C-alpha angles and dihedrals in degrees: 000000000000127000132185130184135197129183140206137171139220138176123229145151129234145153130208121235118212090024122119111212140055093303089071086074122078107270134149142232138199095229122209114203129192125191117201126200122191132184147137097230128077123200124243088273091055095254134124092207128341108262090221095055094046092046093051093052091049092047092048091053093046091048088062090058098038115117095000135122097244092206087067093063114090093222088065097046088122095056127295097243118167086252093059094043088054091050090046094051092046094057094042091054088048088055090054096040107024092166096052114105092235110186109174148350122213122200120193119197090181132006089265101036119077139166121195128199117201118182109219118187 
């Protein structure tokens, strides 16, 4: 089994509805996002997925979120939690790279707080 990982960053604001604590107020994060691809088969060049191709897809998705209030985006009407952001980024990458064996997306709100979305079929 092979696995590769690329990362990108974006800055955005959000608040959490139905949450009782300081995160119910508008605040921001410098999000760090990691996209993981796993598979058993390498292409003719010996790669699972080209790092540059995967990194571009991840950066393009993150660019759409950068410097926004995530609550203003219809996709996050239920609350832009780190878990939902990870799921959103996963499926946006899959739209751009449907053949890539994308395994997981990690979203870090802080260096010590991470949410991971893994799509299990």
